[in-house]
C-alpha positions as CSV (number, residue, x, y, z in Angstrom):
1,X,9.1,-11.9,-0.6
2,X,9.4,-10.3,-4.0
3,X,7.3,-7.2,-4.9
4,X,6.2,-6.2,-8.4
5,X,4.2,-3.4,-10.0
6,X,3.1,-2.2,-13.4
7,X,5.5,0.5,-14.8
8,X,2.9,2.3,-16.8
9,X,0.5,2.4,-13.7
10,X,3.4,3.8,-11.7
11,X,4.0,6.7,-14.1
12,X,0.3,7.5,-13.8
13,X,0.7,7.4,-9.9
14,X,3.6,9.8,-10.1
15,X,1.7,12.3,-12.3
16,X,-1.8,12.0,-10.9
17,X,-1.3,11.2,-7.4
18,X,2.4,12.4,-6.6
19,X,3.3,9.0,-5.1
20,X,5.1,6.1,-6.8
21,X,5.5,2.5,-6.1
22,X,9.2,3.0,-5.4
23,X,8.2,5.1,-2.2
24,X,5.8,2.4,-1.2
25,X,8.4,-0.2,-1.5
26,X,11.0,2.0,0.4
27,X,8.7,2.1,3.3
28,X,8.0,-1.7,3.1
29,X,11.7,-2.4,3.2
30,X,12.1,-0.1,6.2
31,X,9.4,-2.3,8.0
32,X,7.0,0.8,8.2
33,X,3.8,-0.9,7.0
34,X,0.7,-2.6,8.1
35,X,-1.1,-5.4,6.2
36,X,-4.8,-5.8,6.4
37,X,-7.1,-8.4,4.8
38,X,-9.1,-7.0,1.9
39,X,-12.6,-5.9,3.4
40,X,-14.3,-7.7,0.5
41,X,-12.8,-11.2,0.5
42,X,-15.6,-12.5,-1.6
43,X,-14.8,-10.1,-4.5
44,X,-11.1,-10.0,-3.9
45,X,-10.1,-13.3,-2.3
46,X,-6.4,-13.0,-3.2
47,X,-6.0,-9.4,-2.2
48,X,-4.6,-7.7,0.8
49,X,-4.3,-4.0,1.8
50,X,-0.7,-2.7,2.5
51,X,-0.8,0.6,4.6
52,X,2.2,2.9,4.5
53,X,2.7,6.5,5.8
54,X,4.2,8.9,3.4
55,X,4.4,12.6,3.9
56,X,2.5,12.0,7.2
57,X,-0.6,10.5,5.5
58,X,-1.7,6.9,5.1
59,X,-1.7,5.4,1.7
60,X,-3.6,2.2,0.9
61,X,-2.0,-0.3,-1.5
62,X,-4.2,-2.9,-2.6
63,X,-2.0,-5.9,-3.6
64,X,-2.5,-9.4,-5.1
65,X,-0.7,-12.2,-3.3
66,X,0.9,-14.9,-5.4
67,X,2.8,-17.8,-4.1
68,X,6.2,-16.1,-4.3
69,X,5.5,-12.5,-5.0
70,X,3.1,-9.6,-4.1
71,X,1.9,-7.4,-6.9
72,X,1.1,-3.8,-6.1
73,X,-2.1,-3.0,-8.0
74,X,-2.5,0.7,-7.1
75,X,-1.9,3.4,-4.4
76,X,-4.3,5.9,-3.0
77,X,-4.7,8.2,0.1
78,X,-7.3,6.9,2.5
79,X,-9.0,9.3,5.0
80,X,-10.5,6.0,6.7
81,X,-7.1,4.4,7.2
82,X,-5.5,7.7,8.0
83,X,-7.9,8.2,11.0
84,X,-7.6,4.5,12.2
85,X,-3.8,3.7,11.6
86,X,-1.8,7.1,11.2
87,X,-0.6,7.0,14.9
88,X,0.2,3.3,14.8
89,X,2.4,3.8,11.6
90,X,4.1,6.7,13.3
91,X,5.0,4.6,16.2
92,X,2.9,6.6,18.6
93,X,0.8,3.7,20.0
């Protein structure tokens, strides 16, 4: 599967959230991620949430699924997902 992201948005993520799409893709390539259905399938029918652990914290990555690619739309820290999935992403379950 091919992954894409917006270069301008990536610069924003680097300066404002201290994370970048390249870090997300590194974790995905290592196989250290979880995929969840988007909780609001009616509003976002073509989206999934990819969860990755960076610096011991869970980041949520809403992503649009296309036929041959996944487009990363944004990245944010999630307390909710950290509480629910951090141990699983660390491999402690």
